[in-house]
Backbone bond lengths (Angstrom), bond angles and torsions (degrees), N, CA, C in turn:
res aa  C-N    CA-C-N  psi(-1)  N-CA   C-N-CA  omega(-1)  CA-C   N-CA-C  phi
1 M - - - 1.443 - - 1.525 108.91 -
2 P 1.318 117.52 130.75 1.468 120.33 178.02 1.526 111.74 -60.12
3 L 1.310 115.34 151.77 1.466 121.03 -179.39 1.516 111.23 -106.34
4 R 1.327 113.74 162.07 1.455 121.72 171.25 1.515 106.49 -145.51
5 F 1.347 116.56 132.23 1.451 119.13 176.58 1.519 109.86 -67.97
6 S 1.319 116.25 146.03 1.458 121.41 174.83 1.525 108.55 -62.19
7 D 1.326 115.99 156.13 1.463 120.96 -176.67 1.522 113.27 -60.78
8 D 1.321 117.73 -26.69 1.461 120.62 -177.49 1.529 112.88 -99.32
9 V 1.338 116.34 25.47 1.468 121.64 175.34 1.524 108.50 -114.44
10 S 1.320 115.33 123.38 1.466 121.93 176.12 1.518 108.39 -103.76
11 T 1.336 116.55 148.94 1.458 120.90 -179.52 1.520 110.32 -126.79
12 A 1.321 115.50 152.77 1.461 121.77 174.85 1.525 108.08 -146.17
13 E 1.324 116.14 128.47 1.461 121.31 175.52 1.527 108.61 -77.19
14 T 1.320 116.20 140.53 1.460 121.85 177.06 1.522 108.60 -126.48
15 D 1.319 116.26 178.13 1.460 120.17 176.78 1.526 111.54 -67.26
16 Y 1.330 116.63 -20.02 1.454 119.97 -176.28 1.523 113.51 -111.06
17 G 1.291 120.05 2.23 1.463 121.01 -179.23 1.510 111.09 150.06
18 T 1.320 116.34 -129.61 1.453 122.32 -176.99 1.519 109.51 -137.84
19 V 1.332 115.52 139.88 1.457 121.06 174.36 1.519 107.44 -108.62
20 L 1.333 115.87 133.84 1.452 122.59 177.11 1.518 108.51 -111.90
21 L 1.315 116.86 138.50 1.467 121.77 174.67 1.514 107.76 -117.14
22 D 1.316 115.76 117.76 1.462 122.06 172.79 1.520 105.99 -86.58
23 E 1.321 116.71 100.19 1.459 121.62 -174.43 1.527 112.10 -66.80
24 R 1.321 118.88 -26.04 1.469 121.14 177.31 1.519 110.58 -66.27
25 A 1.325 115.66 -47.81 1.463 120.73 -174.96 1.520 112.80 -93.47
26 G 1.334 117.31 -13.40 1.449 120.23 -176.26 1.520 112.01 69.40
27 A 1.331 116.72 27.83 1.461 121.41 -176.66 1.523 110.40 -109.67
28 Y 1.337 114.60 142.41 1.459 121.60 176.56 1.517 109.53 -102.26
29 W 1.319 115.71 145.86 1.450 123.33 174.07 1.521 106.75 -127.91
30 E 1.312 116.87 137.84 1.463 120.54 177.49 1.521 108.99 -114.88
31 L 1.332 115.44 123.62 1.457 121.24 177.28 1.521 108.90 -100.09
32 N 1.320 116.85 127.75 1.463 120.61 177.19 1.531 109.03 -74.05
33 P 1.324 118.45 176.43 1.468 120.21 -176.98 1.531 114.57 -57.88
34 T 1.327 117.90 -36.02 1.460 118.65 179.74 1.525 110.51 -69.38
35 A 1.313 117.61 -43.54 1.466 120.98 178.12 1.529 110.63 -65.04
36 T 1.321 116.69 -37.38 1.467 120.47 177.58 1.521 110.46 -61.74
37 L 1.325 117.59 -42.33 1.464 121.27 178.01 1.528 110.82 -62.03
38 V 1.312 116.84 -43.42 1.463 121.25 179.02 1.523 110.42 -61.70
39 V 1.321 116.50 -50.68 1.464 121.08 -177.77 1.523 110.44 -62.62
40 R 1.311 117.19 -44.12 1.472 120.96 179.86 1.536 110.56 -59.37
41 T 1.327 116.11 -43.32 1.466 120.78 179.09 1.531 110.89 -61.25
42 L 1.330 116.46 -45.46 1.455 121.13 -178.63 1.529 112.42 -70.00
43 L 1.325 116.86 -38.03 1.470 120.38 177.84 1.522 111.82 -66.04
44 N 1.323 115.65 -28.29 1.469 120.57 179.21 1.520 112.67 -85.63
45 G 1.329 117.28 12.11 1.456 120.83 175.15 1.512 115.55 98.44
46 G 1.327 117.03 0.31 1.454 119.73 179.25 1.517 112.63 -74.59
47 E 1.306 114.66 161.84 1.465 122.26 176.03 1.528 108.80 -94.84
48 E 1.323 116.22 170.40 1.464 120.00 178.99 1.524 111.22 -59.25
49 T 1.309 118.54 -35.28 1.469 120.78 178.11 1.528 110.95 -65.31
50 D 1.336 117.08 -35.17 1.465 120.71 176.37 1.526 110.60 -65.55
51 A 1.335 115.93 -41.21 1.466 120.38 179.82 1.529 110.42 -65.39
52 A 1.332 116.72 -41.05 1.467 120.07 178.32 1.523 110.34 -64.21
53 A 1.324 117.28 -40.28 1.467 120.87 178.12 1.524 110.76 -64.10
54 A 1.327 117.16 -38.68 1.465 120.85 177.79 1.531 110.29 -62.88
55 L 1.326 116.67 -39.77 1.468 119.76 178.19 1.516 111.64 -62.90
56 T 1.331 117.23 -43.05 1.464 119.28 -178.63 1.518 111.69 -67.22
57 R 1.334 116.59 -30.45 1.473 119.83 177.92 1.530 111.73 -73.03
58 E 1.317 117.21 -38.70 1.465 121.51 -172.44 1.528 114.62 -91.40
59 F 1.324 116.91 -26.93 1.462 120.92 -173.90 1.524 110.13 -129.68
60 D 1.294 116.53 159.71 1.460 122.23 -179.50 1.526 109.46 -81.39
61 I 1.344 115.59 80.14 1.457 121.21 -176.94 1.531 108.02 -145.19
62 D 1.336 116.45 142.55 1.465 118.79 179.82 1.531 110.30 -82.75
63 Q 1.324 115.41 163.51 1.469 121.63 -173.37 1.530 112.68 -60.56
64 A 1.331 117.55 -42.13 1.468 120.76 -178.46 1.528 111.08 -63.38
65 Q 1.327 116.30 -44.14 1.467 119.95 179.24 1.525 110.57 -66.72
66 A 1.333 116.52 -40.01 1.465 120.40 178.81 1.523 110.75 -61.42
67 A 1.321 117.34 -43.98 1.467 121.03 179.86 1.521 110.78 -62.79
68 Q 1.330 117.01 -41.25 1.470 120.93 178.51 1.519 110.92 -65.65
69 D 1.321 117.17 -43.08 1.463 121.27 179.66 1.532 111.43 -62.40
70 V 1.319 116.81 -41.64 1.464 121.01 178.66 1.527 109.79 -63.44
71 A 1.324 117.30 -47.81 1.467 121.07 -179.32 1.524 111.52 -60.10
72 T 1.323 116.62 -41.17 1.462 120.87 179.34 1.522 111.22 -64.92
73 L 1.328 116.72 -45.40 1.460 120.56 179.43 1.524 110.89 -61.58
74 V 1.314 116.88 -46.87 1.468 120.49 -178.84 1.525 110.03 -61.28
75 Q 1.325 117.10 -42.27 1.461 120.23 178.82 1.530 110.58 -61.29
76 E 1.322 117.28 -43.93 1.465 120.89 -179.62 1.530 111.36 -65.01
77 L 1.321 117.27 -41.70 1.462 120.50 178.59 1.526 111.29 -64.41
78 R 1.331 116.45 -41.42 1.468 120.27 178.60 1.526 111.53 -67.52
79 S 1.320 117.40 -45.92 1.465 119.84 -177.23 1.522 112.06 -67.26
80 S 1.326 117.05 -24.83 1.466 120.72 177.74 1.526 111.84 -82.51
81 G 1.339 116.63 -10.69 1.455 120.43 -179.62 1.528 114.07 81.34
82 L 1.335 116.95 11.63 1.455 120.55 -178.27 1.531 112.98 -77.31
83 V 1.328 116.32 -27.95 1.472 120.38 -177.33 1.523 109.91 -131.08
84 S 1.315 113.18 161.52 1.465 119.79 173.80 1.507 107.72 -127.92
């Protein structure tokens, strides 16, 4: 399912990935390059399987591990209230 950041989340691209600011909680989150690729894929309308495929193309990771990593990241983003 595609993602969308909550209205009170600001983002900034860095040399190492993406920084998220949860303006409600005043908390920062830093996404490394792999997490940034996953989030970018999902924000652009891709599904979790698309994000996992992008990881296998860009990084030395097998499909099963990529799928697990994507699911874990999405769960963490949802449980933190950063995305809907």
